[in-house]
C-alpha positions in Angstrom: -39.3 85.1 -25.7 -37.4 88.2 -24.9 -35.9 90.5 -27.4 -32.5 89.5 -26.2 -33.3 85.8 -26.7 -34.5 86.4 -30.2 -31.4 88.2 -31.2 -29.2 85.5 -29.9 -31.1 82.9 -32.0 -31.6 84.9 -35.3 -28.1 86.4 -34.9 -26.5 83.1 -35.0 -24.2 82.8 -37.9 -23.1 79.4 -39.5 -19.4 78.6 -39.3 -19.6 75.2 -40.7 -21.5 73.5 -43.6 -23.7 71.3 -41.2 -25.6 72.0 -38.1 -26.6 69.8 -35.1 -29.0 70.5 -32.4 -28.8 68.5 -29.1 -31.1 68.0 -26.3 -29.6 67.8 -22.7 -31.7 66.0 -20.0 -31.9 62.2 -20.7 -30.0 62.8 -23.9 -26.5 64.0 -23.1 -26.9 63.5 -19.3 -28.7 60.6 -17.5 -30.6 63.1 -15.4 -34.3 62.6 -16.3 -34.9 59.9 -13.6 -33.3 61.8 -10.7 -34.8 65.1 -11.6 -38.3 63.8 -11.9 -38.2 61.3 -9.0 -36.3 63.3 -6.5 -37.1 66.9 -7.6 -40.3 67.5 -9.7 -42.6 64.6 -8.3 -42.2 65.3 -4.5 -42.8 68.9 -5.1 -45.8 68.2 -7.3 -47.4 66.2 -4.5 -46.5 68.9 -2.0 -47.6 72.0 -3.7 -50.7 70.6 -5.4 -52.2 68.9 -2.3 -51.9 65.3 -3.6 -50.8 63.7 -0.4 -53.8 61.3 0.0 -53.0 59.8 -3.5 -49.1 60.1 -3.4 -48.3 56.7 -4.9 -50.9 57.4 -7.7 -49.7 60.9 -8.3 -46.0 59.5 -8.6 -47.3 56.9 -11.1 -48.9 59.5 -13.2 -46.2 62.0 -13.2 -43.5 59.2 -14.0 -45.5 57.9 -16.9 -46.0 61.4 -18.4 -42.4 62.8 -17.9 -40.4 59.6 -18.3 -42.2 56.5 -19.8 -44.6 57.9 -22.4 -44.6 59.7 -25.5 -44.9 62.9 -23.5 -41.5 62.4 -22.2 -39.4 65.7 -22.4 -42.5 67.9 -22.4 -42.2 71.4 -20.8 -42.9 71.1 -17.2 -46.0 73.3 -17.1 -48.1 71.2 -19.7 -46.6 68.0 -18.4 -48.1 68.9 -15.0 -51.6 69.3 -16.5 -51.2 66.1 -18.4 -50.4 64.3 -15.1 -53.4 65.9 -13.2 -55.6 65.0 -16.2 -54.3 61.2 -15.9 -54.9 61.4 -12.2 -58.4 62.7 -12.5 -59.4 59.7 -14.8 -57.4 57.1 -12.8 -59.9 54.5 -11.6 -58.3 54.0 -8.2 -58.4 57.7 -7.6 -62.2 57.6 -8.2 -62.5 54.5 -6.2 -61.1 56.5 -3.2 -63.5 59.4 -3.7 -60.5 61.8 -4.1 -61.3 65.0 -6.2 -58.1 66.1 -8.0 -58.1 69.8 -8.0 -58.8 71.5 -11.5 -56.6 74.5 -11.2 -58.4 76.2 -14.0 -56.4 79.4 -13.8 -53.1 77.3 -14.3 -54.8 75.5 -17.2 -55.7 78.8 -18.9 -52.1 80.2 -18.4 -50.6 77.0 -19.9 -53.0 77.0 -22.8 -52.4 80.7 -23.6 -48.8 81.0 -22.9 -46.5 80.1 -26.0 -43.2 80.3 -24.0 -44.1 78.6 -20.7 -41.2 79.3 -18.1 -40.7 81.2 -14.9 -40.0 84.6 -16.5 -43.4 84.4 -18.4 -45.1 83.2 -15.3 -43.8 86.3 -13.3 -44.9 88.6 -15.9 -48.4 87.1 -15.9 -48.5 87.5 -12.0 -47.4 91.2 -12.2 -50.5 92.0 -14.2 -52.9 90.3 -11.7 -54.0 91.0 -8.1 -52.9 88.7 -5.2 -56.3 87.0 -5.1 -56.6 86.6 -8.8 -53.2 85.2 -9.1 -53.3 82.7 -6.4 -53.0 79.7 -8.5 -50.3 81.1 -10.7 -48.4 81.9 -7.4 -48.6 78.4 -6.3 -47.3 77.3 -9.9 -44.5 79.7 -9.6 -43.7 78.6 -6.0 -43.6 74.9 -7.2 -41.5 75.7 -10.2 -38.9 77.5 -8.1 -38.9 74.8 -5.5 -38.2 72.2 -8.3 -35.3 74.4 -9.6 -33.8 74.6 -5.9 -34.2 70.8 -5.6 -32.4 70.3 -8.8 -29.7 72.7 -8.0 -29.2 70.9 -4.6 -29.6 67.4 -5.9 -28.5 67.0 -9.4 -24.6 67.2 -9.8 -21.7 64.9 -10.5 -23.7 63.2 -13.1 -21.3 62.6 -16.2 -22.5 62.6 -19.8 -23.3 59.3 -21.4 -20.3 57.2 -22.7 -19.4 58.3 -26.2 -21.1 61.7 -25.8 -17.8 63.6 -25.5 -16.0 61.8 -28.3 -19.3 62.4 -30.5 -19.4 66.2 -29.8 -15.7 66.4 -30.6 -16.1 64.6 -33.8 -19.1 66.3 -35.0 -17.8 69.8 -34.1 -15.2 69.3 -36.8 -17.9 69.8 -39.5 -20.8 71.1 -37.9 -22.2 73.9 -35.6 -23.5 72.5 -32.6 -26.1 74.2 -30.1 -28.0 72.8 -27.1 -31.8 72.8 -27.9 -33.7 72.1 -24.6 -36.8 72.8 -22.6 -34.7 72.9 -19.4 -34.1 76.3 -17.7 -31.0 78.0 -19.0 -29.3 78.4 -15.8 -29.2 74.6 -15.1 -28.1 73.9 -18.7 -25.2 76.2 -18.3 -24.1 74.7 -15.0 -24.5 71.1 -16.1 -22.6 71.6 -19.3 -19.9 73.7 -17.7 -19.4 71.2 -15.0 -18.3 68.7 -17.3 -16.3 70.9 -19.7 -18.7 70.4 -22.6 -19.6 74.0 -23.4 -16.5 74.3 -25.5 -18.2 72.0 -28.2 -21.3 74.2 -28.6 -21.8 77.7 -30.0 -25.0 78.4 -28.1 -27.1 77.0 -25.1 -30.9 77.5 -25.8 -33.1 76.7 -22.8 -36.7 77.0 -21.9 -36.7 80.9 -21.5 -35.7 81.2 -25.2 -38.8 79.5 -26.6 -39.7 76.1 -27.8 -37.2 73.7 -29.3 -38.9 74.2 -32.7 -38.4 77.9 -32.4 -34.8 77.4 -31.3 -34.1 75.3 -34.5 -36.1 77.6 -36.9 -34.5 80.8 -35.7 -30.9 79.4 -35.5 -30.8 77.2 -38.5 -33.8 78.1 -40.7 -32.7 78.9 -44.3 -28.9 79.0 -43.1 -27.9 75.6 -44.2 -28.6 73.4 -47.1 -31.4 70.7 -47.2 -30.4 67.7 -45.3 -27.6 69.5 -43.5 -29.7 70.1 -40.3 -30.0 67.3 -37.6 -31.7 67.2 -34.1 -30.4 64.8 -31.6 -32.9 63.8 -28.7 -34.4 61.3 -26.5 -38.2 62.4 -26.7 -40.9 62.5 -29.3 -41.1 66.2 -28.9 -37.4 66.5 -30.2 -38.4 64.6 -33.2 -41.5 66.7 -33.7 -39.3 70.0 -33.4 -36.9 68.5 -35.9 -40.0 67.6 -38.4 -41.5 71.1 -37.9 -38.5 72.8 -39.5 -37.6 70.1 -42.1 -34.6 68.7 -40.0 -33.3 65.1 -39.8 -33.6 63.4 -36.4 -31.3 61.0 -34.5 -33.0 59.3 -31.6 -31.2 58.5 -28.2 -33.4 55.6 -27.3 -34.6 55.7 -23.6 -33.1 52.5 -21.8 -30.5 52.3 -24.5 -28.6 55.6 -24.4 -25.2 54.1 -24.3 -25.9 52.1 -27.5 -27.4 55.0 -29.0 -24.4 57.3 -28.6 -21.9 54.5 -29.7 -23.9 54.0 -32.9 -24.1 58.0 -33.4 -20.3 58.1 -32.9 -19.5 55.0 -35.1 -21.8 55.4 -37.9 -24.6 58.1 -37.8 -22.2 61.1 -37.8 -20.3 60.0 -40.9 -23.7 59.1 -42.7 -25.0 62.7 -41.7 -21.8 64.3 -43.3 -21.8 62.1 -46.4 -25.4 62.2 -47.3 -26.5 58.9 -46.7 -28.4 59.5 -43.4 -31.7 60.6 -44.7 -34.1 57.8 -46.1 -33.9 54.2 -45.2 -31.3 54.6 -42.5 -33.2 57.5 -40.6 -36.5 55.7 -41.1 -35.3 52.4 -39.4 -34.0 54.5 -36.4 -37.3 56.3 -36.1 -39.3 53.0 -36.2 -37.1 51.5 -33.4 -37.6 54.8 -31.4 -41.2 55.2 -31.9 -42.0 51.8 -30.4 -40.4 52.5 -27.2 -42.7 54.8 -25.7 -46.5 54.2 -25.2 -49.4 56.6 -25.3 -51.6 55.0 -22.9 -50.8 54.1 -19.3 -51.2 50.5 -18.1 -54.0 51.4 -15.7 -56.2 52.5 -18.7 -55.7 49.2 -20.4 -57.0 47.1 -17.4 
């Protein structure tokens, strides 16, 4: 995380009694499917030489990024997870295809706390062209994904009840965007639909993890029970729990219903102190049951 990013987060000062962090992709906007199926996955197949097993590669990447408990994970560890699933896929083994290991990429992902293009470029600057070949491939892939998203993902409005929810919540709470998406894309998407006026800060991938966003912006600045994270992925809930925040799930596949419920009842419960406990617990149980940990081909 850069010094400027840290200052932006730590320098944030409350203006309201409550705080709400909000994820973006798949939460505010119905962009998860188009980004992964049309932008991420075709470039995974292209840049990582998976053409001979393209269908299986697509299945693995879709499972990781859309339909499992890894949903919403940063693109770099998600790539490794998809490659590992492919490596152990029975049909891949039957075909005799060896999924490339990409050990240098694995090492960088394991060691880098803020995986994003700026950190990747910094890592490449300290290596020779030969030593950094795998990381150069990773950067080329990530930049191609960003270009694909910019060219493909536009005109997608927020889910119904999002705008009304943000407007209502902003009356009593400080709102910020908490996301693993690159900041440039977040700024573009929120501005396109005139939603930036509701949030005080847009924190993306380059500014650290979601837990760091919440800790630096809201930690020790709000009373207990006055910090809430809204998200559509287990990682959002994990980030909330890491800083002692409450969590409101936007259920994958039932996003509209989730936002209606947030607008009609959850916001008021958060503000009047009846959110924590039985109400939140029931939402989390419902959410936790939606995303599996094991792909179907491992159960066969």
